[in-house]
C-alpha positions as CSV (number, residue, x, y, z in Angstrom):
1,M,-18.8,38.4,-4.1
2,A,-17.8,35.8,-6.6
3,V,-14.0,37.0,-6.0
4,L,-14.0,36.0,-2.6
5,G,-15.3,32.6,-3.0
6,T,-12.3,31.8,-5.2
7,A,-10.1,33.6,-2.7
8,R,-11.7,31.3,0.0
9,A,-11.7,28.3,-1.9
10,L,-7.9,28.6,-2.9
11,A,-7.1,29.4,1.1
12,L,-8.7,25.3,1.4
13,C,-7.0,24.0,-1.9
14,C,-3.7,24.9,-0.4
15,H,-3.6,22.8,2.5
16,P,-3.5,25.9,5.0
17,A,-2.5,23.8,8.2
18,P,0.7,22.0,6.9
19,A,1.8,24.7,4.4
20,L,1.6,27.2,7.8
21,A,3.0,24.2,10.0
22,V,6.6,23.9,7.7
23,T,6.5,27.3,7.0
24,V,6.7,28.4,10.8
25,F,9.0,25.7,11.2
26,A,11.3,26.7,8.9
27,A,11.4,30.7,10.2
28,A,11.6,29.3,13.2
29,L,15.1,27.4,12.7
30,A,16.0,30.1,10.6
31,A,15.9,32.5,13.8
32,G,17.3,29.5,15.9
33,V,20.6,29.6,14.1
34,G,21.3,33.2,14.2
35,A,19.7,33.9,10.8
36,P,19.3,38.3,10.2
37,P,15.8,39.4,10.5
38,L,15.6,39.8,6.6
39,V,17.0,36.1,6.4
40,T,14.4,34.7,8.4
41,V,11.8,36.6,6.7
42,G,13.2,35.1,3.1
43,V,13.5,31.8,4.4
44,G,9.8,32.1,5.2
45,T,8.9,33.6,2.1
46,A,10.3,31.3,0.0
47,V,8.8,28.3,2.2
48,L,5.6,29.5,2.0
49,A,5.3,29.8,-1.7
50,G,7.0,26.5,-2.0
51,Q,4.1,25.1,0.3
52,L,1.3,27.0,-1.6
53,S,2.7,25.5,-4.9
54,V,2.9,22.2,-3.5
55,G,-0.6,22.2,-1.6
56,W,-2.5,23.6,-5.0
57,S,-0.8,21.1,-6.9
58,N,-1.9,18.1,-5.1
59,D,-5.7,19.4,-5.3
60,W,-5.2,20.5,-9.3
61,I,-3.6,16.5,-10.0
62,D,-6.1,14.8,-7.5
63,A,-9.2,17.1,-9.1
64,A,-11.1,13.9,-10.9
65,R,-10.2,11.9,-8.4
66,D,-11.5,13.7,-5.8
67,V,-14.6,14.1,-7.7
68,A,-14.8,10.2,-8.1
69,V,-15.0,9.3,-4.3
70,G,-17.1,12.8,-3.4
71,R,-14.3,14.3,-1.3
72,A,-17.0,17.3,-0.1
73,D,-14.2,18.5,1.8
74,K,-12.2,19.4,-1.0
75,P,-13.3,22.7,-3.2
76,V,-12.7,21.6,-6.2
77,A,-14.7,18.5,-6.2
78,A,-17.7,20.4,-4.2
79,G,-17.5,22.8,-7.0
80,A,-16.0,25.7,-5.1
81,V,-13.5,26.6,-7.7
82,T,-12.1,25.3,-11.0
83,A,-9.2,22.7,-11.7
84,A,-8.0,25.3,-14.0
85,V,-7.8,28.2,-11.6
86,V,-6.0,25.8,-8.8
87,G,-3.5,24.9,-11.5
88,R,-3.2,28.5,-12.6
89,A,-2.5,29.5,-8.8
90,A,-0.2,26.4,-8.2
91,L,2.1,27.7,-11.0
92,V,2.0,31.2,-10.0
93,A,3.0,30.2,-6.6
94,A,5.9,27.9,-7.8
95,A,7.3,31.0,-10.0
96,L,7.2,32.9,-7.2
97,C,9.1,30.2,-4.7
98,V,11.8,30.2,-7.6
99,V,12.1,34.1,-7.3
100,A,11.7,34.0,-3.5
101,S,14.3,31.4,-3.2
102,F,17.5,32.6,-5.2
103,A,16.5,36.0,-3.3
104,L,18.3,34.0,-0.6
105,G,21.3,33.0,-2.8
106,P,22.3,30.6,-5.3
107,R,23.0,27.3,-2.7
108,A,20.0,28.0,-0.9
109,G,17.9,28.6,-4.0
110,V,19.3,25.8,-5.8
111,T,18.5,23.7,-2.9
112,H,14.9,24.7,-1.8
113,V,13.9,24.5,-5.6
114,A,14.8,21.0,-5.5
115,A,13.0,20.1,-2.6
116,V,9.6,21.6,-4.0
117,A,10.2,20.1,-7.1
118,V,10.5,16.9,-5.5
119,A,7.3,17.2,-3.7
120,W,5.6,18.4,-6.9
121,A,7.2,14.9,-7.8
122,Y,5.0,13.0,-4.7
123,N,1.9,15.0,-5.9
124,A,2.4,13.9,-9.8
125,R,3.5,10.2,-9.6
126,L,5.3,8.7,-6.6
127,K,2.6,9.4,-3.7
128,S,1.2,6.0,-5.6
129,T,4.0,4.1,-5.5
130,A,5.9,2.5,-2.4
131,W,8.5,5.4,-2.9
132,S,5.9,7.9,-1.3
133,W,8.0,8.4,1.7
134,L,11.1,9.0,-0.5
135,P,9.7,12.7,-1.3
136,Y,8.8,13.6,2.5
137,A,12.3,12.2,3.4
138,V,14.3,13.9,0.8
139,S,12.5,17.8,1.1
140,F,12.1,17.7,5.0
141,G,16.2,17.1,4.7
142,L,16.7,19.3,2.2
143,L,14.6,22.1,4.2
144,A,17.3,21.8,7.2
145,C,20.2,22.5,4.6
146,V,18.2,25.6,3.0
147,V,18.1,27.0,6.5
148,T,21.5,27.3,6.9
149,L,22.4,27.6,3.3
150,A,21.0,30.9,3.3
151,L,22.9,32.5,6.2
152,P,25.4,35.3,5.3
153,A,28.2,32.4,6.1
154,P,26.2,29.3,4.1
155,T,27.0,26.0,5.7
156,V,25.7,22.5,5.6
157,P,24.1,21.4,8.5
158,P,25.6,18.1,10.5
159,G,24.3,14.8,9.7
160,W,22.2,14.3,12.4
161,A,20.1,17.4,11.8
162,V,19.6,16.5,8.2
163,A,18.6,12.6,9.0
164,A,16.2,13.8,11.9
165,A,14.2,16.2,9.7
166,G,13.8,13.7,7.1
167,L,12.5,11.3,9.8
168,L,10.3,13.7,10.7
169,G,9.0,14.3,6.9
170,V,8.8,10.6,6.7
171,G,6.6,10.5,9.8
172,A,4.4,13.3,8.8
173,H,3.5,11.6,5.8
174,L,2.5,8.4,7.3
175,A,0.4,10.5,9.8
176,N,-1.3,12.7,7.0
177,V,-2.4,9.5,5.1
178,L,-4.1,7.8,8.0
179,P,-7.4,9.8,7.6
180,D,-7.5,9.0,3.9
181,L,-6.4,5.6,3.5
182,E,-9.5,3.9,2.0
183,D,-10.4,6.9,-0.2
184,D,-6.7,7.1,-1.6
185,A,-7.1,3.6,-2.2
186,A,-10.2,3.4,-3.8
187,T,-8.7,5.7,-6.4
188,G,-5.1,3.9,-7.0
189,V,-3.1,5.6,-5.0
190,H,-1.2,2.7,-3.7
191,G,1.9,4.4,-1.5
192,L,3.6,3.0,1.1
193,P,0.8,3.4,3.7
194,H,-1.5,2.1,1.6
195,R,0.3,-0.9,1.6
196,L,1.1,-1.3,4.9
197,G,-2.7,-1.1,5.9
198,R,-4.1,1.6,8.5
199,T,-2.7,-0.7,11.2
200,G,0.9,-1.1,9.9
201,T,1.0,2.4,9.5
202,S,-0.3,3.8,12.7
203,L,2.3,1.8,14.2
204,L,5.2,2.7,11.5
205,A,4.5,6.3,12.2
206,P,5.1,7.0,15.9
207,V,8.6,4.9,15.3
208,V,9.6,6.6,13.0
209,L,9.0,9.9,14.7
210,V,10.6,8.5,18.2
211,A,13.4,8.0,15.8
212,A,13.7,11.5,14.8
213,T,13.4,12.6,18.3
214,A,16.3,10.0,19.0
215,L,18.3,11.7,16.7
216,V,17.8,15.6,18.1
217,V,18.5,14.5,21.2
218,G,21.3,12.3,21.0
219,G,23.2,14.1,17.8
220,P,24.1,17.7,19.1
221,P,27.4,17.9,20.9
222,G,27.5,17.4,24.5
223,P,24.7,16.2,27.2
224,P,21.1,16.8,26.3
225,A,19.5,19.4,27.9
226,P,16.8,18.9,30.3
227,L,14.2,19.9,27.7
228,A,15.6,17.4,25.5
229,W,15.1,14.7,27.9
230,A,11.4,16.0,29.2
231,G,10.8,15.8,25.1
232,A,12.4,12.5,24.3
233,V,10.3,10.9,27.3
234,L,6.8,12.5,26.1
235,A,7.6,11.2,22.7
236,T,7.7,8.0,23.6
237,V,5.1,8.3,25.7
238,L,2.8,9.4,23.0
239,A,4.2,6.8,20.3
240,L,3.9,4.2,22.8
241,A,0.0,5.1,23.5
242,A,-0.4,5.5,19.2
243,V,1.1,1.9,19.3
244,A,-1.5,0.4,22.0
245,V,-4.5,1.9,20.2
246,A,-3.6,1.2,17.0
247,V,-3.2,-2.7,18.0
248,R,-6.9,-2.8,19.4
249,R,-8.9,-0.5,17.8
250,T,-7.9,-0.3,13.9
251,R,-10.3,2.8,12.9
252,S,-9.0,5.4,15.5
253,R,-8.1,8.6,15.0
254,V,-6.0,8.7,18.3
255,P,-2.7,6.6,16.5
256,F,-3.2,9.8,13.9
257,S,-3.3,12.5,16.4
258,A,-0.8,11.1,18.5
259,A,1.8,10.5,16.0
260,L,1.0,14.4,15.1
261,A,1.7,15.3,18.8
262,V,5.2,13.1,18.3
263,A,5.6,15.4,15.4
264,A,5.3,18.9,17.5
265,V,7.3,17.4,20.1
266,D,10.2,17.4,17.5
267,V,9.7,19.9,15.8
268,V,10.3,22.0,18.9
269,L,13.6,20.1,20.1
270,L,15.1,20.8,16.7
271,V,14.4,24.4,16.7
272,A,16.2,24.4,20.2
273,A,18.9,22.6,19.1
274,A,19.2,24.8,15.8
275,G,22.2,26.5,17.9
276,S,24.3,23.0,16.8
277,L,23.4,23.0,13.1
278,V,26.3,26.2,12.8
279,P,29.7,26.3,13.7
280,A,30.4,28.0,17.0
């Protein structure tokens, strides 16, 4: 029973929702650019290992903060697992990530390890600075490169795709931090969202994500497809709703939910446009 309890706690500590979302996005993007099945599986494996290491390192590094503010939703703070166990899990996942990444080839390997290292830097230090957005921009932008560099004929994706992925990361960062702004600030975390405040962050997140939408819609050669136009309209409506609520109800979770919805639209559009990421 103790083993099952520890396993359950570790599953919660890895931040399963974002870890799974990023993994599915990377694998779907790989399939969209025409990667062979084994490469698609390899991309998913490497990204999942990296995301597990990032999630576990976050709860490992933040253990004292989470205990200080009584985060009952965090297994370490709740006493379900020790910080040492989570730390060991993070290091094992990081080692597996390196192996799985270089199995994709040297260029894809270096790029993905760099992306994960930047995410660790966010957990270790940058989350408490005005540069908290930068690791997300870099890591998500590099992730788009990992997918195309892992192909049998490695290539670098076009600039619009890298920029769109980077903006998607920044928007996800802003939206993800919204629910925990006060708890974070109470323990000395003062990243960009904390400096902007709840209203400022609620306003900026959808704007950044709509900018990503614009790049995905307008970046590929040729006129946008009907799906792209529909996605652009939906993302804009969601963003406007988020802004309207953020201005009137500063404590509402609607801007957070709307920003995540815009991010989901962007992911679908980027995957749909994956064929434009590689030479014809």
